N, C-alpha and C positions, 0 to 999 in steps of 0.2 A: 252854048258852052256849059251853062248850069254851074251850080256850086253845091257842096255837101249840105250847107245849111238849107238852101232851097229845096233840095231832094228830100232831106229830113222833114222839113216843114210840110211839103206836099203829101209825103208818106203818111204822116200823122193825121193830116186832114182827111185823106182818103180812107184811113182806118176808121174814121168817125162817120163814113159813108155820107159826106157832105160835099156838094158841088162848091166851086169857089164862091159863087153868088150867095148860096145858103149860109156858108160859114161865116162870110163877111157881113151879111145882113144880121145874123143872129148875134154877132159880136161887136157890131158897130165899127167894122173896119172897111177901109177903101179897097174894092175889088182890083182896081188898077195897080196899086202899090203891092198888094199880096201877090198878085200874079207876077209882077216883076221881081219880087223876092223869090218866089218858087222857081222862076226861070233863071235866076242868078243874074238878072239885069241890074237889080239894086242889091247893094251889099247888105249883109245882116246888120241890123241896128246894133250899136254898142252900149245904149243906154240899158242899165240893169232893169229899170222900171219897165221899159218897152218890152224887153225880152221876157221879163216875168209875166207881163200881160199876155203876150203871144203864147207862152207855155201854158198858161192857164186856159186860155182859149182853146188850145189843142188838147186840153185834158191830161196835161203832164203833171203828175203830182210833185208838189214842192218838196225839195230835199232828196227826191228819188235818184237812182242812177241816171235815169233818162232825163231828168231835170238838169243834172250836172253835164250830161253829154250835150244837151241843147246849148247850154251856155258855152261850153268848151268849143263846140263846132262853130258858134257864132264868132268866137274870138279868133280861132285859127283860120277860118275863112276869110276873115279881114286881115290876116297877117300878123296877128297879135298872139302873144302868149297868155294862156289863161291865168286869171288873177291869183287863184289859189296856189299855182306854181310860183308865181312871181313873189308870193307872200313867204315862201320857204327858202331862206338864204342858202341852205345846203344844196337844194335842187338848183337854184339860179347859178351857183358856183360851178355846177356840173354841166350846164346847158351848152357852153362853148364845145366842150368835148364831145357831147352828143351830136351837135351839128356838124363837127369837123368829121366824125365817125360816119355819118350819114352821107355828107357830101363826098368825102375822100374815098370812100369804099365803093360808092354806087352799088348799094345793096339791091339785091333782087327783091321781088315782092314778097317771096317767102322768108328771105332773111330778115326783111323789115318787119314782117309779122312775128317772127321769132324774137326779134329785138323788143318789139312792143310788149310781147308776153313776159320777157324777162323784166322789163320796166315795172310792168303791173305786179309782178311777184315781189319785187323790192319795195312796193308801196303797200303790201298786205300787213295788217297788224299781226304781231307775233303771238 
C-alpha cells in the first residue's frame, strides 16, 4: 500500500546512497521499524522530536522547505492537519469550505493541482 511519508523517507535515504542497514547503523535506528515506515506499515511518528531526529538523519536542513514538507507529510499521512495551519485562525475558518469544495466537486488531478497552486499563491508574501 505505501504512504507518502514512507515514500519520501525512502527517497531521501536512497539519495544519500545508503542501504537501509547502513542508514540505521549510522544513525542508531532500528532497521525493522524504518523498513515498516518506508513501506507504510507503520504510520509516521507524530512526535516533533522524533520527526526532527529523522529529518536530521536524512540530511534535511532545519527550517528549509523540505523540512516543512517532511513535517506536513507526516501530519497529513496520519490524517491530521499541519500545526502551522491550525495556528492560523483565518485558515482554520476556511478549511470547511476547502473540504466541501474538494469533496463536493470531485476535482480531477489537474483541477486539484490548479487548486493547490492557487492556495500557494495566496500564501506568498506580498
